[in-house]
N, C-alpha and C positions, 0 to 999 in steps of 0.2 A: 267292454275293456278286458283284454286277455293279458297274458305274460305276467301273471302274478305268482307263477310257480318256478322255483329254482332247483336245479339238480336233476340227475338221471335216475339213480338208484335210491339215494337218500334225498327225498324231496321236501322242500318247504313251500307251502302256500301261504302267502301273507294276505291279511285282510283287515279292513277297518280304516276309518278316517280320523284325522287329528282331533276333531271335535264331535265325533260320533259317540255312540254309547260305549264302545269298546274297540280295542284292536286285538289282533290275535294271530295265531299260527296253527296250521295243520301240518304235522310232520308225518309223512308216509314213507315206508321203506325201512324204518328202524327195526331191526330184528327183535324177536321176542327174547325175553330173559335178561335184558340189559338192566342192571341195577339203577333204580331211579334215585338221583341225587337232588332232592328238592332244595337243599342248602346252596348248592352250586347255582341253580336257577335263580334263587333269591339274590345271591351275591352278584351275579352277572347283570341282572336287571337294576340293582342298586348302583352299580358302576356306571350305567348308561343314563339313569333317570335324571330329569331336570331338578333344579332346586338343591343340588347337593353341596354347592358352595357359592360364593359371591360372584364368580365369573362365568356362570352358566345361566341358562334361562331360569327365571324364578317361578316358572309354572310349578305349582305345588302338587305333584303327582307322586303317590307312593309306589305305583306300578307293582301292585301285589298280584301275582299270577294265580289263576284258577284253572286247575287241570280238569278238563271236561271228559276226556276219554283216553283210552290207550294204555293206561297204567293200572295195575291191580296188584295188591300185596307187595307194593314197593318195587315192582319190576314191570318192564314194558311187555305188552301183549303181542307185539308184532302187527297190531291194527293201528289205524290212524290215531295219532296223538294230537288232541286239540287242547290249546291253552289260550285263555283270554286274559287281558288286562283292561280293567274298566277305567274310563276317563271321569275325573271328578272336578277338575279346575280349568275348564275350557275357556270361559269368558268370550263367548262367540261374538258378542256385540262389538268387541274391539276391532272386528274385521268387517263391519258393515260398509265402511268406506271403500274397501278394495273390491267389493262386488262389481262395481262399474269403473274402478280406477286401479288397474294392475300395478303392483309394486315393481320397481326397477330391479332387474337381476333375478326375479323369481319366475316361477312357471305359471303364474296366475292366468296370463293371457294365452299362452300356448295350449294349456289344458282346455280352456274355454273354446279356443279355436278348433282344437282337434275333436272334442267330444260334443260340443254344442251345449252341454249341460254339465256343470261341475260344481263341487262343493268348495266355496271360496273360504270357508271358516278355517283359519289357521293353515290354509293351503291344501286342505283335504288329504289326499294320499300323496301329494308331492311334498308334504311336510316331513321334516326330520323325525317326527314322532312315529312314522311308519317303521323305523328301525327297531322299535320294540319287538316286532314280529321276528326280525332277523336274530336278535339276541336270544329269543326263546329257542329258535331253531338251532342256533350255535350251541346253546347249553345242552340240548339233547345230543347233538353231534359230539360234544366233548364226553358225554356219558358213554357213547358207543366207542369212541377212541380209547377211553380209559379201559374199557372191557377188552379191547383187542390189542392195543399198543400202549400200555400204561406208562411207558417212559417218554412218550411224546408230550411235549409242553409248548405252548404258544405264548410268546411274550410280545406285548406291544408297548411302544413308548413314543413320545414326541421327539422327533429328531430335529425339528425346527418349528418355531413359532414366531412369525414375523421376522424381525431382525435378529432374533436369538437362535443360534445354530450350535448344536452340540459339537465340541471338539473331538478329535480322534481319541484323545486321552480320556475325556469324559465318557465316551461311549464304551471304550475298553474297560474302564473302571466299573461301569454299571454291570457289564456282563461277567467280569471276574468275580464279583461278589454275588451274582445271581439275585439281584435286588428286585423289588416290586416297584414298578413305575407309579403305582397308586400312592406310594408314600411321599411323592413329590407333587408340589403345586403344578397344575396344568399337565401332569404326567411328563414333566420335562426333567429328566434325572441328572441334575447338576446342582452344584452349590448355588448357582444363580437362579434357582427355581422361584424363590420369593420375589426376585426382581421381575421375573416374567409375570408372575401373579399381579404385581402392582401395575405393570404396564398394561395388562389386560383390563384391570379395573379402570384405569385412566381412559382407555379406548372406549369402554362401555359407557362411562360417564359422558364422553364427548360425542357419542353416537358414531364411533368409528369401528372398524373391524380389521382383523388380520387373517392372512392365509398361513399356511404351514405345511409341514410334512410329517406323517407318521411312519414309523418303521416297525415291521413285524418280523420277528425271528422265530422260527419253529425248530426246536431241538428234538432229537430222538426220532427223526423221520425214517421210516423204513424205506429201503431202496425199492425201486420198481413200480412206484405209483405214477400213473399217467398213461393215457391212451392215444398213441399216434394213430391217425394223423390229425384228426379234427378235435380231439379232446386231450391234447397235450396238457399237462398239469399247469404250465404257465398260461395257456390260453384260458382255461377255466378259472384260474386265479385272477387273471386280468378282467374277465367278465364279471366276476364276483366283486372285485374292488371297485371297478368303474361303475357298477350299478348303484353304489352308495351316493347319495346326494352331495353336491358341491365338490366332487373329486375332479381333478384336472390333469392327473398324470399317474402312471404306474411304472415301476422299475423293478427288475430282478437283478440281484448281484451288483455288478458294476454299473448297470443301467446305462444312462446316456454318457457317462464318463468314458465308456468303452470306444465311442466313435472317434476319439482323438488319439487312440493308441495304435501302435503298429502291432501286427500279429505276433512278431517276434518278442514284443514286450508283454502282450496280454497273455500269451499261452506259455511262456517260458519262465514262469515263476515257481516258487515252492508249492508243494501240494496244498498247504493251508491257504496260501494266497490265491491259488487257482480255485479252491472251494468257495472263497469269498467272492471272487470275480464272477464265477458261474452262478452263484446264488443257490447252490444245492441241486441244480438241474442240468442235465445234458440230454439233447434230443427230446426235450419235453418230459423227461422221466427223472424221478428222484434218484439221486446217487447214494443216499444214506447220510449225506452231510447236511448241515444246517441249511434250511431255506431262509433266504434273506430277501425281504420284500420292502418296498417303499411306496407310499401313496401320498400324492400331493393334493392340497385342497386350496381352492380360491378363497379370498376373504368372504366372510359372511355377507350375504346380499342385503340384509336389513341394516341400514345405516342412517345417520342423521336423525330427522324427526321420527321416522318409522321405528328406529332402534330405541330412541328415548321413550317413546310412548309404549312400546311393546315389551315382550319378554323374550329376549334373543341372546344367543351365545356370541360374544365378541370374536371368538375363534372356534371353528368347528372341530379342530384336531383333538382336544382333550376328550371330548365325549364321543368322538368317532372311533377312538381306539378300541373299546370293547365291541363295537359293531364290526370293525375290520377283523378282529380276532374271531368273532362269530362266523363271519363269511369264510375265513380261512378254514375253520374247523369243519364247516359243512362241505367244503370242497374236498378236504382230506377224507372225511367220513364217506363221501360219495365214491371216492377212488379206492378206498379200502374195500368197500363192497364190490366195486367193479373188478378189483384185482383177483377176487375169488373166481372170476370167469376166465382168467388168463391161461390157465393150464388145466388139462384133464386130470 
């Protein structure tokens, strides 16, 4: 099995299975001398981990990282950085039934068909638990970004969960106050967030699930990131976002709304409106304006009796947000390093 490495200059290799001894990441290409922020790594893993509240998987993992190499005296060495997170609460026996009876909507059967031999426990590497590795990589990417572009910040939030959709006013209010979506239930930044939380609890109890949409906004982006022709920043962001499990769509700026507009409407607006429409990119290269990205997710595949018996999220979006932020950070870190080769 190949294709477990992401990135060109800043590279993440993800390894481990959902019910194996550990999962982890090897980050190669991070320059030497970057200040190591272990508190950031701990905080990012805490935001993703299961068991953090009543409407996420109740698998009791603390996700404590162990740094194996690549860091010395609180700085990166420029050598491969290896970090592992050990599994402690797998309960593999819960998955004995699916060894010969694949779950609807999951990848159990296609993995077995493709490889002939697969780890059925918790879905193996097709499990959402694999995203631990991505968050580790994203944390290191954020450390590099802070060293090179300290003003750059990545904000993720739930734009929609099931039937609950942020209004334009709610979205603008969230950004005008530069709030933290983590302060809201299900990372849905609106006064209705407790209503969303109760709706997710109800779905969980009934063995149902919801889809939704996450939005990622990146502020303080330097202009000139992106490599035409085949590594436009939007192309690498799309690959990064769509590599996350359960994703069903990706948009930049106006996204699919643009298809119903005339060019004289779409391009003849104010500078700020154009920045929002284009999403901070033109020609696949950053303009220096905010990057605006949206990622859609299908409803969680574990439903009915499977959901009632197991430990599953009734909606992927809340816990996917730190994973998406991590993927964005790695793409940006990769292109920051790439941009150093653009001019003599």
